[in-house]
N, C-alpha and C positions, 0 to 999 in steps of 0.2 A: 383611689388613684388621685393624685394632686393635679390640678390644672397648671399648665405652664404659664408663667408670668409673661405677658406679651406687651403690655404698655405700662410705663411708669407715669403716674399722674403727680404733678406738683400743685400744691395749694399755695397760691400767691398771697402776698401780704394783704391784698384787698379782698381775699376770700374766694376769688375765682379759681377754678381748677383748669389746668392746661397740661396736655401730654408733654413729656420731657422733650420729645423731638420737635415740638412746636415753639419752644422758647426762643426768644431772640438772643443774639449774642450778648447783649447787655443783661438780659434776665438770667442767662446761664452764668455769666460772670458774677452777678450779685448772689446767685444761689451758692456757687462755690465759695465765695467770700463768707457768706453766712454760715456755711457748714464748717469752714475752717475756724471761724470765730467760736462756734459752739464747741468744737472739738478741743480747742485750746483752753477754753474755760473749764470744760469737764475734766481734762487732764490736770489742770492746775488745782482744781478742787480736790481731785483724787489724791494727788501727791502731797497736798497740804495736810491731808488726813492720814497719810502713810509715809512719814518722813524716813522710816527705815528702808523703804523701797527706793527712795531717792539715793540713799547711800549705796545701795546695791547697783544702781544704774551708774553711779560715778566710778565704780570698780571696772566696769566693762570697757 
């Protein structure tokens, strides 16, 4: 039986760990911006390697 996930821990840039619910508004905003940046780069890399899929997206 798997344990239920109860707390999400964030590893801060300085190496400290902090529960997600304890992040300040600024820390939370920076985390979301960093996640969006990584997602954008990952998607860009993926589609650069799969141009045929970009063409399929254009059809939608």
